C-alpha positions as CSV (number, residue, x, y, z in Angstrom):
1,M,0.0,0.0,-0.1
2,A,2.9,2.3,1.1
3,D,4.5,2.0,-2.5
4,D,0.4,2.4,-4.2
5,D,1.2,6.0,-2.3
6,E,4.7,7.0,-3.3
7,V,3.7,6.0,-7.0
8,N,0.6,8.2,-7.1
9,R,2.9,11.5,-5.0
10,R,5.6,10.6,-7.7
11,D,2.6,11.0,-10.7
12,D,0.7,13.9,-8.9
13,A,4.1,16.0,-8.8
14,R,5.0,14.7,-12.8
15,D,1.1,16.6,-13.2
16,E,2.1,19.9,-11.0
17,H,5.5,20.5,-13.1
18,D,3.5,19.8,-16.4
19,E,1.3,22.7,-15.6
20,R,3.7,24.8,-14.6
21,D,5.5,24.6,-17.8
22,E,2.3,25.1,-19.5
23,S,1.7,28.3,-18.0
24,E,5.0,30.0,-18.2
25,L,4.8,29.6,-22.6
26,S,1.1,31.2,-22.5
27,R,3.0,34.5,-19.5
28,R,5.8,35.1,-22.4
29,P,5.4,37.7,-24.2
30,S,5.6,36.8,-28.3
31,G,8.8,38.8,-29.4
32,A,10.5,36.2,-26.6
33,R,13.6,34.3,-27.2
34,Q,11.6,30.7,-27.9
35,P,14.0,27.9,-27.0
36,A,16.6,26.4,-29.5
37,V,15.5,23.5,-31.9
38,A,17.6,21.6,-34.1
39,A,16.8,23.0,-38.0
40,D,16.8,20.1,-40.7
41,P,20.7,19.5,-42.8
42,G,19.0,19.3,-45.9
43,F,19.1,16.2,-47.9
44,F,22.3,17.0,-48.8
45,H,23.9,17.5,-45.3
46,I,26.5,13.9,-44.4
47,Y,25.9,12.2,-41.4
48,K,28.9,11.9,-39.7
49,S,30.9,13.2,-42.1
50,G,34.0,12.4,-40.1
51,Q,33.6,9.1,-39.9
52,G,34.0,6.2,-41.2
53,Y,36.0,8.4,-44.7
54,W,37.8,5.0,-46.1
55,T,35.0,2.9,-46.6
56,R,32.3,5.3,-47.8
57,I,35.0,6.2,-49.9
58,S,35.1,2.5,-51.3
59,S,31.9,2.0,-51.1
60,V,31.0,5.3,-53.5
61,G,33.9,4.2,-55.7
62,G,32.1,0.7,-56.1
63,A,28.7,2.0,-56.5
64,G,29.6,4.4,-58.7
65,L,31.6,1.9,-61.3
66,I,28.5,0.4,-61.2
67,I,26.4,3.0,-62.0
68,L,28.7,3.5,-65.2
69,L,28.3,0.5,-66.1
70,T,24.5,0.1,-66.3
71,A,24.5,3.5,-67.8
72,S,27.6,2.0,-70.8
73,F,24.7,-1.8,-70.7
74,F,22.3,1.0,-71.4
75,Y,23.4,2.7,-73.3
76,T,24.9,0.0,-75.7
77,N,21.2,-1.8,-75.5
78,L,19.0,0.8,-75.8
79,P,19.3,1.6,-79.8
80,V,18.5,-2.1,-80.1
81,W,15.3,-2.3,-78.3
82,S,13.8,0.9,-79.6
83,T,14.6,2.3,-83.3
84,Y,13.3,6.1,-82.5
85,L,17.1,6.0,-79.9
86,A,19.2,4.5,-82.9
87,A,18.3,7.7,-84.6
88,H,18.3,10.5,-81.6
89,K,21.6,10.3,-80.3
90,S,20.4,13.1,-78.1
91,T,18.3,11.5,-76.4
92,L,19.5,8.6,-76.0
93,I,22.8,10.4,-74.1
94,A,20.1,12.2,-72.1
95,I,18.2,9.2,-71.5
96,C,21.8,7.8,-69.9
97,V,22.9,11.0,-67.9
98,G,19.2,11.2,-66.5
99,L,19.9,6.8,-65.7
100,M,23.5,8.0,-63.7
101,A,22.2,11.2,-62.1
102,A,19.1,9.2,-60.5
103,L,20.9,6.5,-59.2
104,S,23.7,8.7,-58.1
105,V,21.3,10.4,-55.8
106,L,19.8,6.3,-55.2
107,T,22.9,5.9,-53.8
108,F,23.9,8.8,-51.9
109,W,20.8,8.6,-49.9
110,I,21.7,5.2,-49.8
111,F,25.0,5.6,-48.4
112,N,23.5,8.3,-46.1
113,R,21.1,6.8,-43.5
114,P,22.4,6.2,-40.5
115,G,21.7,3.0,-40.6
116,T,23.9,2.5,-43.4
117,A,26.3,5.0,-42.1
118,D,26.9,3.2,-39.5
119,F,27.6,0.7,-40.2
120,L,30.8,1.8,-42.9
121,I,31.9,3.6,-39.2
122,A,32.0,0.3,-37.5
123,T,33.3,-1.5,-40.6
124,D,35.9,0.9,-40.9
125,S,36.9,1.0,-37.0
126,E,36.9,-2.4,-37.1
127,M,39.3,-2.9,-39.9
128,K,41.9,-0.5,-38.4
129,K,42.1,-3.4,-35.3
130,V,42.9,-6.2,-38.2
131,N,46.7,-7.2,-37.6
132,W,47.7,-7.4,-41.2
133,T,50.4,-9.0,-42.2
134,S,53.7,-7.8,-43.0
135,K,55.1,-8.2,-47.1
136,A,58.0,-10.7,-46.1
137,D,55.5,-12.7,-44.3
138,L,52.9,-12.7,-46.9
139,I,55.5,-13.1,-49.3
140,G,57.0,-16.8,-48.0
141,S,53.3,-17.4,-47.3
142,T,52.7,-17.8,-51.2
143,K,55.7,-19.4,-51.6
144,V,54.6,-22.4,-49.2
145,V,51.0,-22.6,-51.1
146,V,52.4,-22.4,-54.3
147,I,55.5,-24.9,-53.8
148,F,52.8,-27.8,-51.8
149,M,49.7,-26.8,-55.1
150,F,53.0,-28.1,-57.7
151,M,53.5,-31.1,-54.9
152,I,50.4,-31.9,-55.3
153,T,49.9,-31.6,-58.7
154,A,53.0,-34.1,-59.4
155,L,51.1,-36.9,-56.8
156,L,48.1,-36.1,-58.6
157,F,49.1,-37.1,-61.9
158,V,51.9,-39.6,-60.8
159,F,48.3,-41.8,-59.6
160,D,46.8,-40.8,-62.3
161,I,49.1,-42.9,-64.8
162,L,49.8,-45.4,-62.4
163,F,45.7,-46.3,-62.1
164,G,45.9,-45.6,-66.0
165,Y,48.8,-48.2,-66.6
166,V,46.8,-51.0,-63.5
167,F,43.8,-50.6,-66.0
168,Y,45.2,-51.0,-68.9
169,L,46.8,-54.4,-67.5
170,L,43.3,-55.6,-66.3
171,N,42.1,-54.6,-70.8
172,V,40.0,-52.3,-69.0
173,L,41.1,-49.5,-70.5
174,K,42.6,-50.1,-75.1
175,Q,45.3,-47.6,-75.2
176,P,48.4,-47.0,-72.2
177,P,48.1,-43.6,-70.7
178,I,51.5,-42.7,-71.6
């Protein structure tokens, strides 16, 4: 029961506080300064602009390459699909430039959404934690892989020849392997 009384007192205090705030707002003169409200930064504002720079740049570069290849695809295939566009190159170029502009704005919107930008920022910070191998270690590991690849290839070749002769001696094959 005591807990219910405490909750009721807190609710009453909160209601009185809200009523005081409303009465102060109604008494404020019209020329009084209003509390600062964050202005809408606009469409072309970059969300957390200083963070995740290289990950964002490489992602935008990849998206730009896809946009250019898409425009190139439409530039080569639209004249095949439409005889009008085959005769009017300026219309074809305008369509491809408009497509590139629309896809660029869409890419900007996708990469600038808070969820996507936060993912790219987190990816960038995780990539900084990666322990990259040195050049000497990389060259040594590559040599080991190439040497073992040739050894396994030679071993499989020898087994193939041996099994070929076994099957030739059993008259399963008509010709010897070599």
